[in-house]
N, C-alpha and C positions, 0 to 999 in steps of 0.2 A: 551588127560591127560597125564602127564608128572609126572615122580618122583621129590618127593619133595628135594630140595638141602640143604645142609647147610648154603648157603647166602642166602635165601628165607626170612628170620627173617627180613632185612635190608627194604624190602618191607612192611612190614606189618605196619597197622596203628595202636597206640596205641592208647585209648579215656582215658580221665578221668578229674576232679573236674566239674564238670555237677551242676548246680544252674539255679534253675528257678530265671525268674525277681521279683521283688516284688510283680505285681500285675498277676504272672503267665501264662502270653499271650507269652510268649518266654522265653530262656534258653540259657544259655553260655556253652559250654565246651571245654576241652582242647584236641586237634589231636596232635602226635606226630609220629615222625619216626626218624629210625637210619639215620645218616649221618658218611658213611664212611670215606669221604674224610677229614674232618673235626675231623675224631673221635669222633662224640659229637653227640647229639637228637636235631634236629628241633622241635619247639613244637610251635604251633599258637591256635588262639582263632576263634571257630566257632561257629555260632548261628544256634537256632533251633527254627522256627517261626512254633508255634502251629495252628494259621488260615488255613496256605497250607501245614502243615507237611513237610517242606522242612526244608536244610540244609545246611548253606553256609557260606563260610571263611569270618573273620570278620579282621584280622588281618596276616600281612604276612615278617614279620622280623626273623621270626622261633626262637624268644627266651620270647615267653610269656607263662610263665608258671602257672601262677598265675593272680588272677583276684576278684573286687566282683562291684557286682551290686550298682549304685549308689539311692536312692530311687527313684529321678523323672523317675525309668521306662525305661529311653531308654537313661541309660550312664553306659558306662564301666570301670573303673578305673585300672590300671594295673603297676606294677614297671615295668621300662625298662632302659638299660642304651643306648640310639638309639646315643646320642650326642656324639661325636668324643672327645670332652674336658672331657665330664664326664668320659669315658671310659679311659682318660688317667690319670685322679685323683683317678679315684677308684683304677688303677693300681698300682699307685704311695702309696696307703696305706690312702688316705681321705675315711671317713667315712659318707655316705648318700646314699639315695636313692631319686632317679627321680619317680615320677608319673607321667603318662599321661593318659588323659581321650579320647574316642572314643564314637561316638552317633550311636548307630545299625542302625539308617537309612541312613548312607552314611558320605563320607567325612574324611578325616586321623584323626589319633589321635595327639591330642596336648598336649603339657606339662601343669598340674595341679600344683604339688606344688612338692617340693622338703623339705624331711625330714631330718635333721643332723644326721640320723643313720641308720644301715643296717637291714631294718624292714624284718621280717620274716611272719607278719599276719596284717592285718588293717582291724579294722572296723567304718563305715561311724554314728555320733551321730546325726550329721545335718548338713549343709552344709559348715559350717565353723570350726567344731570340729570330731574328729576323735580319737579313742583310736586304739594303734598297741602294737605288740612285738617286742622286739629285745633283743639279745644276749648282756649281759652284763658281761667287765671282773672287778672282785669284786678290788677296789685301784686303777682304770687306772683313768686317767687324761681325761676326756669331750673334746674331740676336737672341737665341736661348742663353748664354750666357752672360749676356747684359740685365744690369737690375733694371727696373722699370723705368726710372729716370733716364738712365742713360739709353732705354731701349727707344723713348720718345724723344729723345735728342738726336741719336741716329735715326728714327723715322724719317723728323724734320729734315735733316743733313740730305738722305736719301731722297726726299721730296724734290727740294730745292736743286738738286742734281740732275734732275728728270729733264731738265732745260738746257743739259751739257751732255755730249758724246764724245769721248777722248778718246782717240784711236791710237796704239800702239803696236797692232800686229796684224798679220791676215791670215784668215777672212778675217774681219772686221765685223760683219753682216751674214747672216745665212738666211735662205729664202726659207720661210715659215717659222722662222724663230728671231727674224728683227736681228737688234746688233746684238753681239757675242763677243765682242772684243774681254779677254783676259776673262770668259766663260768655259769651266769644264765640268764635264760631266764624269761626277766624281763618286766614289764609292764607300757605302757604310756600313756600320753596323749597330743594330738597335736593340735592347734590352730592354722587357716590357717593366720588371719589376723593380727594375733602376730608374728607369727612363733616361736610360744614358743611352748617347750617341757619340759612336767615334769612328774615324776617319781610317779609313782603309788605303787609300792611294793617296798620293800628297797631290798639293791643289794645283800643279802643271801639268797632271796628267789625266785625260778623257779617256774614256772606256766605253768601250763597242759592245760587240758580243759575249753572251756571259753564260757558264751552268757551271751546274754543281754535281756532284758525284752522287750516287744512289748514296752513298751513308752520309751525306750532308755534312760531309768535314773538310772540303776541299773546293774552291771555286777556280775556275779556270777562265780567263777571260781576254781580251783583245784591250788593247789601247795606246796612245801615244803621249809622250810629251815632249813640249814646246816651248821655246820662246820664240818670239817676233815671227816667226813663219810654218804654219803647222805642215808635215812633211806628210807624204804619198803613203807610206810605208806605216804597216805597225807593227809592235810589240806584243808577244805573248808573258802571260803574268799569270803563276799559281799560287792562292793564299791558302795558307791551311789555319782551319778554324779553330784548331785544339795549341796550336801553337801559336797563334797570330804571328805568323811570318810568311812575308810575302816575296816570290823570287820572279826574274826577272829572266825566261827560260829560252829565249831565240837570240841573244847580247850576235852584235855584228853581222847581221841578217837581217837583207832590205828586202821584204816581201809585203806583199798587201793581204792579210785575212779577214776574209768575209765570215767565215763561220768557226766554232771549236766548241768541241765536248767530249767527254768521258767516253772511251770504250769499255775501260775497266779500269781499276785505282793506279794502272802502272801504263797506259795508251791511252794519247789523244788521238781524235780524229783532226784534221783539217783540212778544212777549204780554202785555195789561195794563191796567189801568182803574184810571180817577179816582175810582172809587166814589161819584159824583154821581149816579147815578140810581137803582139800587138797595143803595147802600152795599156794607158790607165784600163781603155775596156777589155781588156783581156779577159777569155774567160778563165776561171777558177780549175785547178784541179786536185784532186784527194791526196793528203798524206797520212801516215803516222807518225806520231810524234812518241817514242820513248819518254818515259818521267825517271826512267833508273839512270840514261845516259844523256837526255835531251838529241836523239839520232834521227833522223827525219829520213821515213823512205816513200819514194812517191807508189801510191795506188795505182792510177789512173795515167798513164803516161800518155794512150792514144783516147782520151776523152777530148772532142771537141765540139760540147753542147755547151749554150748556156745553162748555168744551174739556178734560172730562179724563173720568173712567171712575167713576161716581156708583153703579154696580150695586152691592147690597151682597150678601155672602155670608160665612159663617161657615168657609169651606173654603178658606182663603187662607193665606197664613204666608211672608212676602217681601215687596219689590216689583221694580222695573225700569223700564226704560223708557216713556213715554208720549209723547215728542215726540223726532222724531228730524231730522236732515238727512242728505240723500241727493240729491247731485247740485243742481239748482236747485229742489229741492222740499222744502218745510219737512212733515214725515207728523206727524200729532195726532191726537188723541182727541176725538170725541161722541160726548154723550150724549142720547141721541133717542127718545121714548116709555117703553122699558123694555128697551132695549139700545144698546150703546156700540160706536162701530163708528170703524175707520181709516180717515181721510182724510188729502189732501194741500190744499197752497196753492202757488202759485209766487208770482213776482216782481212779478203784475201783480195779485196779488189773487184768482185764478181758483181756486176751490174744488172738488176733486174727492172723491166720496166712494170709498173704495177697496175696502171690505170693508162684505158686505151681510147674510151670516148674522145672525139673533138672537142674543144672551147676552149676554156681556160678553169683551170684549180685555180680559185682566190687565197683559198687557206684550207690546212687540215689539221689533223692533228692523229694519232696511233696509239694504240693502248694494247698489249698484248696480241699484237696482228690486226686486230680491229681497226676500220678507217673511217672516221667519217668527215667529210669536206665539205666545204663549201663552195660552188660555183656554177660557171655560167653553159649553161646546153643548150642545142637546138633553140637560138635565140628567143630564150627566156632567160627573164630576170632572176638575179641570183635565189638559191632555193639549197636546202640542206639535204646533204646525198651520205648514203653508206654503203659501202664497197664491202662485198662478199665473194671470195673465190674468183676474183677479177669483173662481178658484175656489179652494175651501179643501179641502186636503188632509192629515187627520191623521197625523201621524207616530209619535207614541209610544202607547202602552198601559199607562202607570203605574197606573191605575185603573179599567182594563176590567173587572176582579173585580168591582166595586161593580154594574157591568150584570148580569155573567155571574149573582151568586148573590145578591143584594140583591132587595127588592120597592121599586122606586123609582115614588115616584106621579106620576105626570104631571100637572100643575096644570092646570087649566080656568078660562080666563079670564073675566071680566065688566067691561062697559065700562056706566057708565051717565052720564047727565048731570046732573050735582051742582047747578048754576043753569045758567038758560040759556046757551047757545054754549061750557060749559066741561064738557069729559070728566074721567071719573076711570077709571083702569085697576085692576083687582084679579083676583086669583085664589082660587080654592080648590082644597085638597087634599083630594080623599076619602079617608074611613081605608081603609087596607089591607083586601082582603077586605072590599069595600063587601055590605053586603049589604040590597037596597030595602026590606024588609018589617022595618027596627030603627031605632032610635031612635038618635043619637049626641051625646055630647058636641062642644063645640067650640072653639076656642082663637082668638084674633083678636092678629096680630102686627104691633106698629106699628114703621117702621122709623124711625131714627136721622137727625141730621143739624139742623134740616130737610130740609137742601139733600140730600137721597139717594134714593135709590129702590130699590125690589124689582123684580126682573126676573123672568123664565120660566126662573131657575141652580137648578143644587141647592144647597139650603139644609138643613146635616144636622138642626139642631136641627126644622125642620117636618117631613121626612121623618121622623124619629124619633117626635115625636109622632102622625103620621099612621099608622105604625106602630102606635102602640101604640092606636089605634082610635078616635083624632080626626078631627073635621074642623078644618081650619087654615086659616085666611082673612087675606087681608093686601090691602094698596091702597096708591095713591101719591097722598097729597092735597095741596090746594093748600100750597103750602110746600116742597115736591120738587122735583127738578132734573126737566132733560129737556122741559119746554114752553114754555122763553123766559122772562126775566126776570119779567115782569109776574106769570105763574103760581107763580113762587118767592117773590116779594115777599111775605110776611105780616107786615113791620115793624109793630110795635103791634098786631097783631091773632091772638098768639097765644093757642090757648085758644079761636075762637071761631069763623071761616070753615074752618080746619082739623077742628076738633069735629064742625062741621055736616058736614063732608063724611065722616069717620068713620061718625058715628051714619047717615049715609045707606046709606054700603056697608053697614051691618051689617043695616040691613033691605032692601037688595036681596039681602043673602048669605040671611037666614030664607028672603026670599019665595022664591027660587028652588031652595031645598034643604031642603026641607020635611021630610028625614031630621036635620035639625038638631032637638035640643031645647034650645029657645030658653030653656027655664029653667036649662039648664045649660052657659052658655058662658063662659069665661073671656077676659082681655085681660091683654095682656104687653107690652113692649117696653121698649129702653136706649136711652140718652140723651134727645134730644128725646121718642123715645117712650116711654119713663120718665116725661118731663114729662107726656105726653098718657095715660100712665095715672092718675096722679097728680090731673090736672084731671079726667077721665071718672069715677073713683069719686067727685068730689065734685059730679058735676053729674048725674048718674044713678046707678039701682040696678041696672039692667038686665042687671048683670053678675056673674055666682053668688060669683068669684072674680078676684082681680089680681094679679099681679107685676110690681113695677115696680123697672127695672134702671137704676142709675148715674143717675140720676135729677137732675132741678132740681123742687125744691119753693119755693123762696124766691128770688125775682129780687134780691132787696136783698141777701142775705147770698150770693150766685153773684156779686154784683156784686164784694164785697171779700175774696173767699179764694181764686177761682178763677184759673187762668194766664191765662184770656182775659176771664174777666169784667167788667174795667176798661173795656173798650172792645166786647165782644160784646154785652150786654147794654144799653149807651148806642144802642147802633145797632139793635140787634133788637128794643128797646121803647120806644126815643124817647123815653128818661127815667131818669134817675139818682136816687138816692137824695135828691137836695138838691133838683133841680128840678121831680120829681113821684112825691114819695111813693106817693101813691095808685094812680098808675097802676101800677108796680110793683108792691104789693098787690092792685090786681086782677085781675092775670095770673099770679099766684101761686098755684098747688095750697093751699098751708098754707093761704091766706083760707078754704077753703071744709072744710076736714078736719072740721068739727065736723056737714058736712053728711054723712059717710062709711058707709055701712054694709056696704061689701064687705069681707070678708076680702082680707087684702093681704099679699103678700111682701115683703120689700123686697131687691135683691143689690146690695153696695155694695162696693169697694175700697178698701182705706186709702189706697193712692198714688194714687186718682184724685183729680188735681189739676185733670181740665177740669170736670167736677161733683163734685165733693169729699162726700168723706165725709158734712160736715154736711148735706148736703142729705137724704140719705135718714135720717139721725136725726133732722131736726125732723119729716119726716112720720109715721116711726113712732112718735116718743114723741106726736105729737098723736092718732094714731089708737087708740094706748095707754091715753092720758088720758081719751079718750071711750069707752071701753070697747069696741071693735073689733078682733074676732081679728085680729093681725098678727104676723108674724116678721121677723128683720133678720138676714142671712147677711152675715159681714164676711169679705172675702179680705185678709189680711196678703201682704204682698210684690206684690201685683196692681194695675193701675192699670184704665185708660179700656178699655183693650184685652182685656179678661177675654174675653168670649165668641169671640174673634177667635184672640187669641194668645196667650192666659194658660199658667200650665203644665198640662199636660194633666193634672196631677192635680184642681187647681183648676177646669178647665173640666168635668171630670166632675162632682164636687162640683155645680158653678152647675146644671146642667141637672138632676141630680138633686134639688136643694132644689124648682126650679120645677116638674118634672115630677110629685113626691112632694104638692107645694102642691095642683096641678089635680086629682091622682086622690082627694086627700082632701074637695074640695066638691064636684066636676065628675062623679063617678061613684060 
């Protein structure tokens, strides 16, 4: 067994986008891995055969990341730009998506059809008809409706306009998507035989969750239509494909919908919140909506759990389903204490927990009661599992080499009462080849969110640091998920009760693990964890060094510069720069920068529009001004997801920067 190296993540396999075939006799999923040479990720489609329980590779061009099953049960449709001419046209600004189809029983992929839009998702209605979504720029010319000369003129104009950004609404940019001013996620219908594209939604409406009924003649979806400022609430829409009619079915209601689907032709099941009790982070509840009179009935009044997977890791790439309708049940995820689980709810509101193993269910699918899932279990990386009568069986071994060859450290759990009646869970990784006669430095790692959590799952950076000779400890303070709404609600309290929890946890760890050299402890974290790192160094000098990543330093500047700032700051701090400037300043780490004595590294991405670069720059400048050793490493071409899905070379550089900083000060 050898020590885990920083670059080992290059060889990890990441699984995502799991979907059963229409009959449920096979399933398709995506397998990705880092490609350092191209500084990107290779992704291919894989097939699971339920009859012999084997996995086999279906495509090999390294750029297949999305797909759908066609209704014939043996053909998979996916977008790709394999043709050299297509690639050249796309690079010059033309807008289209070429789809290929491949038979799962063998043969090469062949061209199916080309849609004159940049398609983001697609759904089959019948052999000749599809619906799809695409980003639409309000007021822009549709290239497909222009003559060749007009098209060339339009492409030249667009090329010239790339030197400018005109902003007249908020949000005007979005993390991971860049500038989005006047852009909407629009719904269309496409008919192959006529090569005709028809817009279903107007150009000011941006759609979210979408589902078809069983007969594929109706579509239900969430969306919002706005000018100037995007709202926090959603609308529900019903589109009848036979009548080509679109109805807004929840008029005059202020509600945030995160999911909607058909129970049957007369009834919808929805998940959402009115955000009145706990604000924008309030966990949703399930409702039934009648399509006869649009009445809404609450199913789960006593549900106080998050209905998504908030277990963090830096070993995922890609997504997948976390809510699935199958028969009379809606299957959904809950995150509880330190793990995520599959549950199901029936039309009467009865909830049953389906999975029980600890860890993280990253995505899954259900067909006729059969469950396949991609999960993190027992400090293993992602693998494919099936569930039968409550029993999990591992079906793949893409990452078995990690367990066979590397020194994977098992976290040791710590639970303590932070205040009467409230327990905090945490974990400690001992250094590899731990020697009870030695003292070791330690790194305290703080999660983001704040409504995220850590769990007992594989985390590459922590395993690497433990293999480099550090204790690593981490916990879930108040503000995090998995304990209900009251536990997660720290609105107006950032840096107070959560800071107390983190410091008490540090005390508990140092008391329980005397082999930690308390004079050589570092602290790091990203996003909310970056905010807390900035806050901590302004309120205590107990840490020898710090690494603040994609952080918040000033709630006033965050309000006016970031993609979510104009509503997140108001909601989470209960103040704006105009109605309570002093409160925002009180909760801003920048206010306390003159108290900092801790050498601090700042990691920030140039295109991080969630916690914009200015947040890191302000704190870095303040520390430099006050004579504190500090360093800022900015990553071009990266956003808020640098540590999780950034380019491989950039991820290596990020972890190298942090590790070298701690090596300098803690060893």
